[in-house]
C-alpha positions as CSV (number, residue, x, y, z in Angstrom):
1,X,-14.5,28.1,10.4
2,X,-12.2,28.3,7.4
3,X,-11.0,24.7,7.7
4,X,-14.3,23.4,6.5
5,X,-13.8,24.8,3.0
6,X,-10.0,24.4,2.9
7,X,-8.6,22.5,-0.1
8,X,-5.2,20.8,-0.2
9,X,-3.6,20.6,-3.6
10,X,-1.8,17.2,-3.9
11,X,0.7,15.5,-6.1
12,X,1.4,11.8,-6.5
13,X,5.1,10.8,-6.8
14,X,5.7,7.4,-8.4
15,X,3.1,5.5,-10.4
16,X,3.5,1.9,-9.7
17,X,0.5,-0.2,-8.3
18,X,0.2,2.1,-5.2
19,X,0.6,5.3,-7.1
20,X,-2.1,4.4,-9.6
21,X,-4.5,3.5,-6.8
22,X,-3.7,6.9,-5.2
23,X,-4.4,8.7,-8.4
24,X,-7.7,6.8,-8.8
25,X,-8.8,7.5,-5.2
26,X,-7.8,11.2,-5.3
27,X,-9.9,11.7,-8.5
28,X,-12.9,9.8,-7.0
29,X,-13.1,10.8,-3.3
30,X,-15.7,9.2,-1.1
31,X,-18.7,11.6,-1.0
32,X,-18.8,13.7,2.2
33,X,-15.5,12.3,3.5
34,X,-12.4,14.2,4.5
35,X,-10.9,13.2,1.2
36,X,-13.1,15.7,-0.5
37,X,-10.6,18.3,0.8
38,X,-7.8,16.9,-1.4
39,X,-7.4,18.0,-5.0
40,X,-5.1,16.1,-7.3
41,X,-3.0,18.6,-9.3
42,X,-0.7,16.2,-11.0
43,X,1.8,13.3,-10.7
44,X,5.5,12.9,-11.0
45,X,7.2,9.9,-12.7
46,X,10.6,9.0,-14.1
47,X,8.7,7.4,-17.0
48,X,6.9,9.6,-19.5
49,X,3.1,9.3,-19.5
50,X,1.8,12.7,-20.4
51,X,-1.4,12.1,-18.4
52,X,-3.3,9.3,-16.6
53,X,-7.1,9.6,-16.3
54,X,-7.0,13.4,-16.8
55,X,-4.2,13.8,-14.2
56,X,-1.3,15.5,-15.8
57,X,2.3,14.7,-15.4
58,X,4.5,17.4,-14.0
59,X,8.2,17.7,-13.2
60,X,9.5,17.1,-9.7
61,X,10.9,20.7,-9.7
62,X,7.4,22.1,-10.4
63,X,5.8,19.9,-7.8
64,X,8.3,21.1,-5.1
65,X,8.0,24.8,-6.2
66,X,4.3,25.0,-6.8
67,X,2.4,27.1,-4.3
68,X,-0.8,25.4,-5.2
69,X,0.6,22.0,-4.0
70,X,0.3,21.5,-0.3
71,X,0.8,17.8,0.0
72,X,2.7,14.9,-1.6
73,X,1.7,11.3,-1.8
74,X,5.0,9.3,-2.1
75,X,4.6,5.9,-3.8
76,X,8.1,5.5,-5.2
77,X,10.2,2.3,-4.5
78,X,11.2,2.0,-0.9
79,X,14.8,2.9,-1.5
80,X,13.9,6.4,-2.5
81,X,11.3,7.2,0.2
82,X,13.7,8.9,2.5
83,X,15.2,11.3,-0.1
84,X,11.7,12.2,-1.5
85,X,10.2,12.8,1.9
86,X,13.1,15.1,2.8
87,X,12.7,17.1,-0.4
88,X,8.9,17.7,0.0
89,X,9.3,18.5,3.7
90,X,12.1,21.0,2.9
91,X,9.8,22.5,0.3
92,X,7.2,23.0,3.1
93,X,4.7,20.3,2.0
94,X,2.7,17.7,4.0
95,X,3.7,14.2,3.2
96,X,1.9,10.8,2.9
97,X,4.3,8.0,2.2
98,X,3.8,4.3,1.7
99,X,5.5,2.0,4.3
100,X,8.3,1.7,5.1
101,X,9.0,5.4,5.5
102,X,12.8,4.8,5.3
103,X,15.3,2.0,5.3
104,X,17.1,3.0,8.4
105,X,15.9,4.0,11.9
106,X,18.1,7.1,12.1
107,X,16.7,8.5,8.8
108,X,13.1,7.9,10.1
109,X,13.7,9.7,13.4
110,X,15.4,12.6,11.5
111,X,12.5,13.0,9.0
112,X,9.9,12.9,11.8
113,X,11.8,15.6,13.7
114,X,12.0,17.7,10.5
115,X,8.2,17.4,10.0
116,X,7.6,18.5,13.5
117,X,10.0,21.4,13.2
118,X,8.2,22.6,10.0
119,X,4.8,21.9,11.5
120,X,3.9,19.5,8.6
121,X,1.9,16.2,8.7
122,X,4.1,13.2,8.0
123,X,1.7,10.2,7.5
124,X,2.9,6.7,6.9
125,X,0.5,4.3,5.2
126,X,0.0,1.1,7.0
127,X,-3.1,-0.3,5.3
128,X,-2.4,-3.8,6.9
129,X,-4.0,-2.3,10.1
130,X,-7.2,-1.3,8.1
131,X,-8.2,-4.7,6.7
132,X,-11.5,-6.2,8.0
133,X,-9.5,-9.5,8.5
134,X,-7.0,-7.7,10.8
135,X,-9.7,-5.7,12.7
136,X,-11.5,-9.0,13.5
137,X,-8.1,-10.6,14.5
138,X,-7.4,-7.7,16.8
139,X,-10.9,-8.2,18.5
140,X,-10.2,-11.9,18.9
141,X,-6.8,-11.3,20.5
142,X,-8.0,-8.5,22.8
143,X,-7.9,-9.3,26.5
144,X,-6.3,-12.7,26.0
145,X,-3.1,-13.8,27.7
146,X,-0.5,-14.8,25.2
147,X,1.6,-18.0,25.9
148,X,3.5,-18.0,22.5
149,X,2.9,-17.2,18.9
150,X,4.1,-17.3,15.3
151,X,3.4,-15.1,12.3
152,X,4.6,-16.7,9.1
153,X,4.5,-14.7,5.8
154,X,5.3,-16.1,2.4
155,X,5.5,-14.1,-0.9
156,X,7.2,-13.8,-4.2
157,X,10.8,-12.5,-4.7
158,X,11.4,-8.8,-4.1
159,X,14.4,-6.8,-5.5
160,X,16.2,-6.0,-2.3
161,X,18.2,-3.2,-3.9
162,X,14.8,-1.4,-4.3
163,X,12.7,-2.8,-1.5
164,X,15.4,-2.9,1.2
165,X,16.2,-5.6,3.9
166,X,13.2,-7.9,4.6
167,X,12.7,-6.5,8.1
168,X,11.9,-3.2,6.4
169,X,10.1,-4.4,3.3
170,X,8.1,-6.7,5.6
171,X,7.4,-4.1,8.2
172,X,3.7,-4.7,7.9
173,X,4.1,-7.9,9.7
174,X,6.1,-6.3,12.5
175,X,3.4,-3.6,12.8
176,X,0.8,-6.3,13.3
177,X,2.7,-7.9,16.1
178,X,3.4,-4.6,17.9
179,X,-0.2,-3.5,17.5
180,X,-1.5,-6.9,18.8
181,X,0.9,-7.6,21.6
182,X,2.5,-4.3,22.6
183,X,6.2,-3.6,22.8
184,X,8.7,-6.3,21.8
185,X,12.4,-6.9,22.2
186,X,14.4,-8.9,19.7
187,X,16.1,-12.0,21.3
188,X,17.6,-13.3,18.1
189,X,17.3,-13.0,14.3
190,X,18.8,-15.0,11.5
191,X,18.5,-15.2,7.7
192,X,18.9,-18.0,5.3
193,X,19.5,-17.2,1.7
194,X,19.9,-19.3,-1.5
195,X,21.3,-16.8,-3.9
196,X,21.0,-19.1,-7.0
197,X,17.3,-19.7,-6.5
198,X,16.4,-16.2,-5.1
199,X,15.1,-17.8,-1.9
200,X,15.2,-16.0,1.4
201,X,13.9,-16.8,4.9
202,X,14.3,-14.5,7.8
203,X,13.4,-15.8,11.3
204,X,13.0,-13.4,14.2
205,X,12.5,-14.3,17.8
206,X,10.9,-11.7,20.1
207,X,9.9,-11.4,23.7
208,X,6.8,-9.5,24.8
209,X,6.9,-7.3,27.9
210,X,5.7,-10.3,29.9
211,X,8.6,-12.4,28.5
212,X,6.4,-14.5,26.2
213,X,8.0,-15.7,23.0
214,X,6.8,-14.6,19.5
215,X,8.3,-15.6,16.2
216,X,8.1,-13.8,12.9
217,X,9.1,-15.7,9.7
218,X,9.4,-13.7,6.5
219,X,9.9,-16.1,3.5
220,X,10.1,-15.3,-0.1
221,X,11.0,-17.3,-3.2
222,X,10.0,-17.8,-6.9
223,X,6.4,-18.7,-7.3
224,X,5.6,-18.6,-3.5
225,X,2.0,-17.7,-2.8
226,X,1.4,-14.5,-0.9
227,X,-0.1,-15.6,2.4
228,X,0.0,-15.2,6.1
229,X,-0.3,-18.0,8.6
230,X,-0.8,-17.4,12.3
231,X,-0.5,-19.6,15.4
232,X,-1.2,-17.6,18.5
233,X,-1.6,-19.7,21.7
234,X,-3.3,-18.1,24.7
235,X,-4.0,-19.4,28.2
236,X,-7.6,-20.0,26.8
237,X,-6.5,-21.9,23.7
238,X,-4.9,-21.4,20.3
239,X,-5.9,-19.3,17.3
240,X,-4.7,-20.9,14.1
241,X,-6.9,-19.4,11.4
242,X,-7.9,-15.9,10.6
243,X,-11.4,-15.0,11.6
244,X,-13.7,-14.8,8.5
245,X,-14.3,-11.3,7.5
246,X,-16.2,-9.7,4.6
247,X,-14.3,-7.2,2.4
248,X,-14.7,-3.6,3.5
249,X,-17.0,-1.5,1.4
250,X,-14.4,1.3,1.4
251,X,-11.0,0.5,-0.2
252,X,-7.9,0.4,2.0
253,X,-6.1,3.2,0.2
254,X,-9.3,5.3,0.4
255,X,-9.5,4.7,4.2
256,X,-5.8,5.6,4.5
257,X,-6.4,8.8,2.4
258,X,-9.3,9.8,4.7
259,X,-7.1,9.4,7.7
260,X,-4.4,11.7,6.1
261,X,-7.0,14.2,5.2
262,X,-8.4,14.2,8.8
263,X,-4.8,15.0,10.0
264,X,-4.5,17.9,7.5
265,X,-7.9,19.2,8.8
266,X,-6.7,18.9,12.5
267,X,-9.4,16.2,13.3
268,X,-7.0,13.6,14.8
269,X,-6.3,13.8,18.6
270,X,-2.9,14.4,20.0
271,X,-3.1,11.1,21.8
272,X,-3.7,9.2,18.6
273,X,-1.0,11.0,16.7
274,X,1.5,10.3,19.5
275,X,0.6,6.6,19.7
276,X,1.0,6.3,15.9
277,X,4.3,8.0,15.9
278,X,5.6,5.7,18.7
279,X,4.4,2.6,16.8
280,X,5.9,3.6,13.5
281,X,9.3,4.6,14.9
282,X,9.4,1.6,17.2
283,X,8.8,-0.8,14.3
284,X,11.6,0.9,12.3
285,X,14.0,0.7,15.3
286,X,13.2,-3.0,15.6
287,X,13.6,-3.6,11.9
288,X,17.1,-2.1,12.1
289,X,18.0,-4.2,15.2
290,X,16.8,-7.3,13.2
291,X,19.0,-6.4,10.2
292,X,22.0,-5.9,12.5
293,X,21.4,-9.4,14.1
294,X,21.1,-11.0,10.6
295,X,24.1,-9.4,9.2
296,X,26.5,-10.3,12.1
297,X,29.1,-12.8,10.9
298,X,28.3,-16.2,12.3
299,X,29.9,-16.7,15.7
300,X,32.1,-19.8,15.4
301,X,31.8,-22.0,18.4
302,X,35.0,-24.0,19.0
């Protein structure tokens, strides 16, 4: 079977923290993993590096034009994901992109349709689902009846011009909630901002399919520690702390890269692909609904 020896030339676009991790993992694939089918042929950056760990810098034009490059890893700032995905799909390349894939639901649906029309893999990184901590949490929650719950995230200030509205930049939290509790509807969403101190707090209220309330708080400000707090109450009791979990032996980006390579090799089932597509697009639809709620002018009650 020719797939066994098939190699996919790849390029990394954007070399921030994620891009550098991608270059490292592509250059050191896990032995006898699907990642061995990926070959890094270069990276694209607006800054001038020349080379990074033997990976050579190439122009965007060359990356799009090259017949040797079959797939692009897009690790640019959130704001430019949409445009970059579109360019590489148009050039007939497979795409892996860091979350969020786009900053509007409409763009996300269009890009997904485009990938399907061109018969290309469009893979969105969601490493928050791959952590040992999350896998254990999911086991704990499985089969329990939710009464109510809260997920509260804090972190340092993000540049919204680059990262997008908090419902999009924080979509990892939304992904957790959908993955744990199934489909959600937004009942209300508000946002409090203190421009002078760069403080922002978004509060979203959801209902599960069984009409149970869930709250997501995304809070960012100078010097705020990056952490997540949970309080999920079930008919059997409340879960207030994350289950203790050892760090995974395989890095999160490497696990994600293996999943992308499996898709390229046709080793992921149609059912899994369909469920993933639903989850990703559903979360982006909800992110947009949340943004619309938050940006509505305050209703004045007389």
